[in-house]
N, C-alpha and C positions, 0 to 999 in steps of 0.2 A: 359388823365385820364384813358382810357382802359388800356394803358401800366403800369401805376402806380397800377391798381387794379390787374393785373396779376401778377405784382412783389411781390404785397402783399400777394396774395394767394399763389404764389411759396414759400414764405418766411414762412407763417403761416400754409400752408397745405390747402386742400380744405374746402369749407364751410361745415358745420355740414349737415349730411344727403345727401350730394352731392355724386353721383354715377359716376362723370366724373373727369378724371385726377388723378387717383389713388385709394386707398382702401378707403371705407367709414368708417366714425368714428361712425357709428351706432354700438352699443354694441353687435349686433347680427351678425356682419360681421367681416372679418379679418380687423385688425388694423395695421397702420403703427408701426413699431419696432424701439425702440431706446435703445441700450445698456447702455446707461448712465441715461435713464429717471428713476426718482424715483417716478413718478406719480402713484397714487392709482386710478385713474379715471377708469371706466369701459369701457372708449374708447380707451385705451392704453394697450399694453402688456410690460411688463418691465422684463428684465432679473434679475434672482438673482445672487450674487456673485458666483464665481465658487465653492468656499468651500461649499456653501449651497446647491448646486444642488445635486440630488440623482446619486450615483455612478452607472455607468453601470456594471452589474455583469459579471465576467469572471472567467473561470475555473482556470486561471493562476493568479489571484489576491493572492498576498502573504503579509498578514500584520504581519507576524512573529508569529501568534498565533498557537497553537497546532492544531486547527481545520484546518487552512489553510495548514499545513503541512501534516496532514493525508489526506486532499482532493487531494493535489499535489502528494503525493505518491500513492494513489488509481489511480489516473489519469496516472501515469508513468507505474503503473502494467497493466492497461488496454492496454496501448499503446504497451507494451512489446508483446502482443497477436496479435498485427496488424503491428507495424513497429518498430523493436528494435532500430534502429538508432535513430529515433525520441524520443523514450523513453529514450534512454541513454543521449540524449542531454537535455531532461527536468530534469533528474536526476543531470546532472553536472552543469546546469545553476543555478538550485535552490539549489544546495548542499544538496540534499536528500539522506537519508540512502539507498544505492542501494540494499544491501542484503535484507532488509525488503520489498522492492518493488518486487525484484525478487521472493522472498518466496511466496508473495501475488498472483503474476502471477502463479507460480507453483501450488499453491493450486486451483486456478480457473481451471487451466488445468486439474488437477487430478479429479476435480469434474465432468468433462465431462464423464469420464469413457471410456472404449473401447480402441481398438488399436489406434484409431486416437489420442487420448489423450497422449499416450507414445510416439508417433512419434512427436507429437508438444512439448512435454516436452524435447524430445531428441534435438530438435532444439533450444529451450531456453537455455538449458545447454550449448550447442555448442556457441551460441551467446554470453552467459556470459563469456566463456573462462577465462581469467586471470584477469578480471575487479575487481574481489573481491578476498579475501584471501581463502585458501583451507577451513579453519574452516567455513567462512560464505558460501561457496558453499555447504558444508555438510549440514547446515542448511537448505539451499533451498531444497536439495534433501530429507532431513528428513521430511520436511513440506509436500511435496508431497506423500512421502511414507506413512505418518500418515493418510492422507486423503483416500488414496487408502485401508489402513488396517482397518480403522475404521469409514469411512465416508459413506455416503448413497449409494454410487456406489459399495462399498466394493468389492475390486478386490486384493485377497491376492497374486495371481500370479504377478500381476504388483509391489505390494509391494516387494516381495521378489527378483524380478529383480532389483529394485532400490537398494537393499542391496549392490549389486556388484559395485555400484557407490560411496559408502560411503568410504571416504579415511582414516579417523582417527579411531583409536581404540575406542575413546569415542562415536563418532556418529555411529560406527558399532554396539556397545553394545546397545545403545539406540534404533536403528533401530530393532535389533533382539528382544528386549524386546516387542516393539510395535507390531511385528509379532507374538508374543507369543512363541519365541524360546528362552527359558530360558536357557537351558543347552548349546546352541551354544553361548549365550551372556557370560555365565560363563567362556567358554573356550577363548574367545577373551579378556575378563577381566584379566584371569590369564595370557595369553601371553603378555599383556601389563604391567603386574606387577604393577598393580594400585589397590590399597586398595580401593580407592574411588569408582571405577568401580565395584569391587567385591561386596561391600556393597551395591551398587545400585541394583545389581542382587539379592542379599539377600533379600532385602526389597520387591521386586517384588515376590520371591519365598514364601516368609512368608505370603504375602496377596493373594496369588493365590489360585484358587480352582480346579485346574486341577490336575489330577492324577500324582503323582511323585513330585508335589511342595514341600511338606513338607520333603521329603527325600532329595530333592536337597538342601533346607535350611539347614539341618543338615550337609550335605557334605561341603556346603560354610562355616559354621561355624568352622568345623574341619580345613578347609583350613586356615581361617583366625587366628586361634589359634596357628598354627604352622608357618606361614608366616609373622604375623605382627610384625615389628620390636620391639626389646625390648625397654621399656620405654613408648609405646604406647598402647592405649586400643583399641580394635576393637569396632565399633559402632554397637551393637546389637539391637538397638532400632528400 
């Protein structure tokens, strides 16, 4: 009889309220867990289906949304300042726009200000190497240059040093304009024989408040009048 009782208890669990031979079925104490139980009794704990369980949050979650992409890009940009190899792996694995992440990292470095920021930026540009196109690299440099030129830390000396790292006439022209060097920007635009760039400088000169801006605007208008190909009209708006 005792053996039969023990077998019955083993099959059905300990008697209600018992503290011997396992967990109590008292609702205030831990209870036996069954992954297949559908009971709603307060004396049991049931597992919800996997699809109903709350997801564990991860910085690397990627559900394909714009928010997830932006978060991953920001994460990669932050990693650029710590471990470029890991950052590059994240960019590659998640197929993120590398140039945008590098530009975000460059801006973060420039906001630090001081000599150490220029040294850190030089390291970033060295690590980037040929992983992006020349135009994308110029955008990264221009982003940092703009932060130095007009940001809170305002360091025109650093901004002008970055002008030397710009490779294309387009981005050199834009960088010179950001630094307030309109005449130099006009020279670069003329050398590039680009009406678009010359007109870009013209718009800046017309809207400028510095001495000589209006005179420069008239000079540019005269240049466009004589150098614009026949059949096209300079954009003086």
